[in-house]
N, C-alpha and C positions, 0 to 999 in steps of 0.2 A: 208780570209786573216789573221784572228786572230792567228792561230797556224802555219802560213806558215813559218815565220822566213826566208824570202827570202833574197838573196844576189844580189845586183845590182852593177856591177863593173863600176866605173866611169873611172878609169885608165887614159890612155893618152887621152888628149883632153876632159876630163870630169871635174868633180867637183874639185875645188882646193881652198886652203885658200890663200887670198891675202897677209896675213902677213907672211906666212911661205912657200908659193908656194909648199906645199906638196899635192900630189894627194891623193884622198881619195876614199874609197868605202862606200857603204851604206848597212845597214842591218836593217831589221824590226823584232822585237821580241815583241810579245804580244801587238801590237799596238804602240810600242815605236820605233822611228826611230833614228839610230845612224850613224854618219859619223865618220869613223876611218881611220888612215893612211893606204894606200894601201900596204905598206910593212908589215903590220901586217897580220897574217894568222889565219885561223880557225884551231883549234886542235881537234883531235878526242875525247879526254877526258879532262875534266876540272881539276883543281888542287885538290889534296886530302885534302879538308877542311872538317873536320868531321861535318856531319850533314847538310852541305850546299847542299841540293838536290832541284833542281828547275825543273819545267816543261819547255819545249821548250829551254832547256839549250844550251848556245852557249858560247865558250871561244875563245877570240882573244889574240894572243901573238905576241910580237915584235920579229924581227929577232935575232937569237942567244940567246934568253932568254926563250925558250919554257918551261923549267921546273921551272924557278924562278920568272917569272913575267907574268901578264896577266890581262885581263878584262873578267869576267864571267857575263853573263846576262841571265835572265830567269824569270819565273813567279812562284808565290807560287802555290802549289798543291791545287786543289779544296778542300774547307773545312778548309784550314789553315787560321786562323784569322789574322796572321801576327802581325806586319809588316815585321818580319823576320821569316824564317822557324822554326817551333817548334823544330825539331831535332837539328838544329843549335844552338838554344838558350840553349838547354840542355848541349852543349859542352863548353859554355863560362865559363871562370873562374870568371868573374864578369860582371856586366852590362857595356856596352860600353858608351862612351859619346854620347849624342844625341843632334843634332842641326837641326833646320828647316832651309833649305837653298833654295834660289831662283836660279834655273837654268835659262837658257836663256828663256824658255817658260813655265816651270812648277815649282812647289814647290816639294821638296823631303825631306825625313829624311836622314840625314847623320850620320853614326855611325863610330866613330873613337876610337882609343885606344882599339881595339878589341883584346882580348887574348883568343885564341882557343887552346884547348888541342891538342898537337901533331903537331901544325902548327907554324913554327918559322919565318914566314915572316910578314912584315907589311901588314895590311889589313884594308881597309876602305870600308864600304858598304853603298849603297844608296837604299832607298825604295821609289817608286812612286806609291801611292795607286790609285786605280780606282774601283769605285763601280760596274762597269759592267764586266770588264775583270779580276779583281783581281790585286794584287800588283805586280809590276815589280821590281825585285831586280838587282842591278848592283854592282859588287864587284871588286875593284881594289886591286891587291896584288903584292908585289915586295920585294926584299931584303931591309932591313932597310936603306942601304946606296945608293939605286938606286933612287935618287931624280928626275932624269930626266924622268924616266918612270912614277913615281907617278904623276908628273906634267902633262905629256902628257895624262895619263888616266883620270885625273881630267878634262882636257880640253874637252875630248870626252864626258864625262858624262855631263858636263855643257852645251853642245850644243844639247842635245837630244830634240826631238820634238815628239808630240803625233799625231797619225793618226787615224781619224775616231772615236774620243772619245769625250764625252761631256766635258765641262769645269770642271776643278778640283775644289775642295773645299779648303778653307784655312786650312793649317796644323798647324798654330801657336797655342800653348796652350792658352786657355782662362783663365785669372787670376781668375775671379769670379767662374768659374766652378771648377778650381783647389782648391779654398778655400772650396767650398761646399763638394767636394769629400774628402778632407783631414778631414773635420769635421765628415763625415760619418765613415771614417775608424778609426778615433781616438775613436769613441764611443765603439768600440769592442776590441781595442788593449789590454787594461788592463785585460779584461776578458779572452782573449786567453792565455795570459801569466799565469794568475792564474790557469786556468784549466790545462795547460801543467805542471805546478809545482806540482799540486795536483795529477795528473795522474802519474807523474814520481816518486812519493814517494813510498817507499817499501810497497807493498800491497795496494796501492792507499790510499789517504787521506780520512778520514771520511767525509770531507766537499765536496768531489768531486761531489756527486750527486747534491747538491744545487748549486755549482759553474757552473756545466754544464747546469743545467736548466736555470740559470740566463743568461749564455752566449747564449743559444739558443734563449731566448727572445730578447736579445740585437741584435743578428744577424738578427732575423726576423724584428725588428724595423729598423735596418740599411738597410736591403734589400728594405723595403717600402720607406725609404728616398731616396735610390739610384734610385729606379724606378721612383720616382717623379722628379728627376733631368732631366733637358733638356740638353742632351749631345750635344756638337758641332758635326758636321758631321764627323770629323776625329776621334772622340772618341766613336761613337755609337756602333761599333762592340765590342770594349774593354769593354764598360759599360755593354752590354748584356752578355758578357762572365763572367764578375765579378758578375753580378746579379745571373746568374745560379750557379756559384761556391759558392756564399754566401748562397743561398738557400740549396744547398747540404750540406754545413758545418752546417747550422742550424739544419737540419734533423739529421745529425750524432751526434751532441751534445745532442739533445733531446733524441735520442735513448740511448746514454750513461747515461744520467741522470736517465731514466726509469729503466735501467738495474741495476744501483747502488742501487737505492731505493728498487728494487724488490729482491735484494741480490741473483740474479741469476747468477752463475758463467759463465755458457755457454753464456747467453745473454750478460753479461758484456764483455767477450772475443770477441764476434762478434761485439758488438758496438764499443769497443775500436779499433778494427782493421779498422773500417770505418773512424776513425778520421784522420790518417796520409794522405790518399789519398785525403780526403776532404780539408785538409789544403794545400796540394800540389796544388790542383786546384785553391784555392784562391791566392796562391803565384804566380802561372803562370799568372793568370789574372792581378795581380798587376804589374807584370813585363812588361806586354804589355803596361800598362799606363806609366811606366818609359820610354819605347821605343818611346812613343808619346811625350815625353818631360814633363811628369807630375811626374817625379821621384824626 
């Protein structure tokens, strides 16, 4: 049933809301059950939102608004640490606002104020993590002035339930963990800036080797401190990703230091080329923490 995404029509004589008397249909995606208005329909393709690629993807649209409004549901691809697709994050102009919200039965991350390159509609995304099935993503999109659909889509998301899944864990950021994490990150920030400035100097600063060596040691110490932190369940994947990225950055800076001190031009060029992707890996890992409410 996990990948089935079945549709059960309630239609006439079926499930209905007592407050609105609107008949509904039900769909199951990645173990998450949604009731949605029966007037909405499934569309062959979802909206063209750059990078928002989901497994088991399903898009529901209201009548007459096929191209401008809808609800897209799916799960993250295997191996994507989340909480939103990696390719989608690469298209964001800035980090969205993150809130932990309590839906009718589960907690979710809600991402608002999303600005995506080439997508001119209002977009709010929700992520429901699950250790066994992976994260389920729900994205409501509409024209900025279509408040009625935004409200209706939010009501559908609020009423989701999980089927055949263990109880979820608390998504709320833990203040003590946030303080410890901030202290670990602060221990290397000045060193990163100093090395970047020295490496950017014409011909590289004469102090670059020493600065890179010091930063490599600082990063190794930070990685050890990070490994010693007891991450909340919601942050364990993000912490593991940051730890791996930090270790990679430490190795890159150590190689840079060795190349500078050896005065080996070829080794220096190779080592310097390792730094940007290593830094990008750290930044991606830090962005995941921001999406968990630790930003």
